LOGUVEX-416771 format. One line per 8 residues: number of its first residue (from 1); their letters; for each residue x, y, z of C-alpha. Coordinates in nm, 2 decimals, decimal comma, always signed. Example, Ala and Ser with C-alpha at 12.3 -4.5 7.8 and 13.67 -1.06 7.14 Angstrom:
LOGUVEX-416771
1> AS> +1,23:-0,45:+0,78 | +1,37:-0,11:+0,71
This chain:
LOGUVEX-416771
1> MADERIRV> +0,02:+0,00:+0,01 | +0,12:+0,34:-0,09 | +0,24:+0,56:+0,21 | -0,02:+0,85:+0,20 | +0,23:+1,09:+0,37 | +0,43:+1,13:+0,03 | +0,14:+1,24:-0,24 | +0,19:+1,32:-0,59
9> EFEGAVAT> -0,03:+1,45:-0,82 | -0,03:+1,56:-1,20 | -0,17:+1,84:-1,38 | -0,06:+1,85:-1,72 | +0,33:+1,88:-1,74 | +0,35:+1,95:-1,34 | +0,38:+1,71:-1,08 | +0,35:+1,83:-0,73
17> MTIARPEK> +0,47:+1,62:-0,42 | +0,35:+1,72:-0,12 | +0,53:+1,59:+0,22 | +0,18:+1,53:+0,43 | +0,27:+1,49:+0,79 | +0,16:+1,80:+0,92 | +0,10:+1,67:+1,31 | +0,51:+1,59:+1,27
25> LNAFDIDM> +0,60:+1,91:+1,09 | +0,63:+1,68:+0,82 | +0,96:+1,50:+0,98 | +1,02:+1,18:+0,79 | +1,05:+0,80:+0,94 | +1,17:+0,52:+0,72 | +0,91:+0,45:+0,52 | +0,84:+0,79:+0,42
33> LRALASAC> +1,22:+0,80:+0,26 | +1,10:+0,49:+0,11 | +0,80:+0,67:-0,04 | +0,93:+0,98:-0,15 | +1,22:+0,75:-0,37 | +0,89:+0,54:-0,50 | +0,74:+0,89:-0,60 | +1,05:+1,01:-0,75
41> DTIESNRV> +1,03:+0,66:-0,95 | +0,67:+0,75:-1,02 | +0,72:+1,11:-1,15 | +1,04:+1,01:-1,38 | +0,84:+0,76:-1,56 | +0,56:+0,98:-1,66 | +0,72:+1,14:-2,00 | +0,45:+1,40:-1,98
49> VRVVILTG> +0,61:+1,61:-1,69 | +0,86:+1,84:-1,78 | +0,85:+2,02:-1,39 | +0,83:+1,90:-1,02 | +0,69:+2,12:-0,73 | +0,81:+1,97:-0,38 | +0,63:+2,13:-0,08 | +0,46:+2,02:+0,23
57> EGKAFSAG> +0,13:+2,01:+0,41 | +0,03:+2,22:+0,73 | +0,26:+2,51:+0,89 | +0,63:+2,34:+0,81 | +0,83:+2,23:+0,48 | +0,99:+1,99:+0,68 | +1,15:+1,96:+1,01 | +1,36:+1,67:+0,87
65> GDIKAWGG> +1,41:+1,36:+1,05 | +1,19:+1,21:+1,32 | +1,37:+1,17:+1,61 | +1,16:+0,90:+1,74 | +1,24:+0,73:+1,39 | +1,61:+0,73:+1,47 | +1,67:+0,75:+1,84 | +1,66:+0,42:+1,93
73> MDAAEFGH> +1,89:+0,30:+1,64 | +2,22:+0,12:+1,73 | +2,53:+0,30:+1,56 | +2,54:+0,04:+1,25 | +2,17:+0,10:+1,20 | +2,20:+0,45:+1,23 | +2,49:+0,47:+1,02 | +2,36:+0,27:+0,74
81> DWVRFGHR> +2,00:+0,19:+0,77 | +1,91:+0,57:+0,82 | +2,18:+0,83:+0,73 | +2,31:+0,64:+0,40 | +1,95:+0,54:+0,30 | +1,84:+0,88:+0,31 | +2,14:+1,03:+0,16 | +2,04:+0,77:-0,12
89> VFERLATL> +1,66:+0,88:-0,16 | +1,79:+1,27:-0,17 | +2,01:+1,22:-0,41 | +1,73:+1,03:-0,62 | +1,53:+1,36:-0,60 | +1,83:+1,55:-0,67 | +1,89:+1,40:-1,00 | +1,53:+1,35:-1,15
97> RMPVIAAL> +1,57:+1,42:-1,51 | +1,33:+1,73:-1,51 | +1,38:+2,08:-1,28 | +1,24:+2,05:-0,93 | +1,14:+2,36:-0,73 | +1,08:+2,35:-0,38 | +0,80:+2,55:-0,22 | +0,90:+2,63:+0,10
105> NGHALGGG> +0,53:+2,71:+0,28 | +0,69:+2,66:+0,64 | +1,01:+2,62:+0,83 | +1,27:+2,41:+0,65 | +1,51:+2,26:+0,91 | +1,80:+1,99:+0,92 | +1,69:+1,72:+0,68 | +1,42:+1,99:+0,59
113> LELAAAAD> +1,67:+2,23:+0,46 | +1,89:+1,91:+0,31 | +1,57:+1,82:+0,10 | +1,51:+2,16:-0,03 | +1,85:+2,17:-0,14 | +1,82:+1,87:-0,36 | +1,57:+2,13:-0,59 | +1,70:+2,28:-0,83
121> IRIAERQV> +1,53:+2,65:-0,71 | +1,38:+2,73:-0,38 | +1,10:+2,99:-0,32 | +1,04:+3,03:+0,05 | +0,71:+3,24:+0,21 | +0,86:+3,52:+0,44 | +0,76:+3,37:+0,76 | +1,00:+3,10:+0,69
129> KIGLPETS> +1,31:+2,99:+0,91 | +1,58:+2,78:+0,73 | +1,88:+2,66:+0,96 | +2,10:+2,33:+1,04 | +2,02:+2,25:+1,45 | +2,20:+1,90:+1,43 | +2,47:+1,98:+1,64 | +2,24:+2,09:+1,95
137> LGMVPGWS> +2,16:+1,74:+1,95 | +2,54:+1,62:+1,95 | +2,51:+1,48:+1,58 | +2,60:+1,60:+1,24 | +2,41:+1,67:+0,91 | +2,37:+1,35:+0,74 | +2,15:+1,38:+0,43 | +2,45:+1,62:+0,26
145> GTQRLVSR> +2,40:+1,90:+0,47 | +2,82:+1,94:+0,49 | +2,85:+1,82:+0,11 | +2,54:+1,94:-0,15 | +2,49:+2,27:+0,06 | +2,86:+2,36:+0,02 | +2,88:+2,30:-0,31 | +2,57:+2,48:-0,40
153> FGAQIVRR> +2,55:+2,76:-0,15 | +2,95:+2,80:-0,02 | +3,09:+2,66:+0,31 | +3,08:+2,98:+0,54 | +2,73:+3,01:+0,51 | +2,71:+2,66:+0,59 | +2,97:+2,68:+0,88 | +2,72:+2,94:+1,05
161> MVLGGEMF> +2,41:+2,71:+1,04 | +2,61:+2,41:+1,17 | +2,85:+2,53:+1,39 | +2,71:+2,89:+1,51 | +2,33:+2,75:+1,48 | +2,24:+3,03:+1,31 | +1,84:+3,04:+1,17 | +1,79:+3,23:+0,89
169> SADEAKAE> +1,46:+3,42:+0,78 | +1,35:+3,41:+0,42 | +1,47:+3,71:+0,31 | +1,80:+3,64:+0,50 | +1,84:+3,32:+0,33 | +1,76:+3,50:-0,01 | +2,03:+3,78:+0,06 | +2,29:+3,46:+0,12
177> GLVDAVAE> +2,15:+3,28:-0,18 | +1,96:+2,99:+0,05 | +1,66:+3,06:-0,14 | +1,60:+3,20:-0,51 | +1,25:+3,39:-0,42 | +1,04:+3,51:-0,11 | +0,68:+3,49:-0,16 | +0,39:+3,65:+0,09
185> TGAVMAAA> +0,26:+3,40:+0,37 | +0,02:+3,18:+0,18 | +0,11:+3,28:-0,19 | +0,44:+3,00:-0,21 | +0,22:+2,77:-0,42 | +0,10:+3,02:-0,68 | +0,46:+3,14:-0,69 | +0,60:+2,79:-0,75
193> RNYAARVA> +0,31:+2,73:-1,02 | +0,39:+3,07:-1,19 | +0,79:+2,97:-1,21 | +0,68:+2,60:-1,28 | +0,47:+2,76:-1,61 | +0,79:+2,93:-1,71 | +1,01:+2,62:-1,71 | +0,73:+2,41:-1,88
201> ARGPAALE> +0,77:+2,62:-2,19 | +1,11:+2,50:-2,26 | +1,22:+2,25:-2,46 | +1,26:+1,94:-2,22 | +1,51:+1,80:-2,38 | +1,72:+2,09:-2,35 | +1,59:+2,13:-1,96 | +1,73:+1,77:-1,89
209> ISKLMIAS> +2,04:+1,82:-2,08 | +2,12:+2,14:-1,92 | +2,04:+2,02:-1,57 | +2,31:+1,75:-1,60 | +2,61:+1,99:-1,74 | +2,51:+2,26:-1,49 | +2,54:+1,95:-1,22 | +2,85:+1,83:-1,38
217> ANGEDKGA> +3,01:+2,17:-1,37 | +2,91:+2,20:-1,01 | +3,10:+1,88:-0,94 | +2,79:+1,68:-0,87 | +2,84:+1,31:-0,97 | +3,04:+1,44:-1,26 | +3,06:+1,08:-1,35 | +2,72:+0,99:-1,36
225> AVEALGSI> +2,64:+1,30:-1,56 | +2,94:+1,26:-1,83 | +2,81:+0,92:-1,91 | +2,45:+0,98:-1,88 | +2,47:+1,28:-2,15 | +2,71:+1,03:-2,37 | +2,42:+0,74:-2,34 | +2,17:+0,99:-2,48
233> LVAKTGDL> +2,38:+1,10:-2,78 | +2,45:+0,75:-2,88 | +2,11:+0,67:-2,83 | +2,02:+0,92:-3,12 | +2,25:+0,75:-3,35 | +2,18:+0,51:-3,63 | +2,50:+0,32:-3,53 | +2,29:+0,22:-3,21
241> KEGVAAFS> +2,00:+0,13:-3,42 | +2,23:-0,08:-3,64 | +2,39:-0,24:-3,34 | +2,07:-0,34:-3,19 | +1,92:-0,49:-3,50 | +2,24:-0,66:-3,57 | +2,21:-0,82:-3,23 | +1,85:-0,92:-3,28
249> ERREARFK> +1,93:-1,08:-3,63 | +2,24:-1,24:-3,53 | +2,45:-1,11:-3,78 | +2,78:-0,86:-3,82 | +2,66:-0,47:-3,76 | +2,73:-0,26:-4,10 | +2,78:+0,04:-3,88 | +2,77:+0,38:-4,13
257> GEW> +2,89:+0,64:-3,87 | +2,55:+0,81:-3,90 | +2,48:+1,05:-3,62
């Protein structure tokens, strides 16, 4: 049975993914992580979708990981089953073929900020607070807070959040480059839909390839990006079609070097 706490809706070229656990400030447990990965697969398999909006239900975008979900784990479970698995799921979101817009309807803290950082564009409502409070619990950011966030936003701003425990308002976060735009309270979904329409009007192949190229330039999974780009290029050639046909017909391939 699908986990209804990760909800996916389609409207034309736009897919909306909603974290729906408002009574827990949309904090994640292990089943929600699994559901998020499944939602990414569902969205990516829909060839109509050109852009994704990620948001939360209720007063928070996400408070990150539910302490009750990981607090009782031993060290091995915590490291492998929680941290490494969550990291893989967030990487799955970050590498979706289509652009992702995070609509921050409420606070994005800890894993919630790491989740938002996996998106390509972030729009925050004015009342939103952003931070990485993990060290106040005696732990470190584990879902790419010291890796993707440093790569995308710079080391110093991450130091201030992780080492100094600084929290940023939406306007402060925009000034620091953590978010790309600020919307008034209650208006973030309208702003996200407007931006999604802007993205969806562009060439889908150009969007997908540009996203890969930008990620590669930023050092994000560079090897995978290069191989994906190369594979897409080769898949468009007459050589690949001839190679597959020759294999199926049990004959020697007659390559013509057609691009």
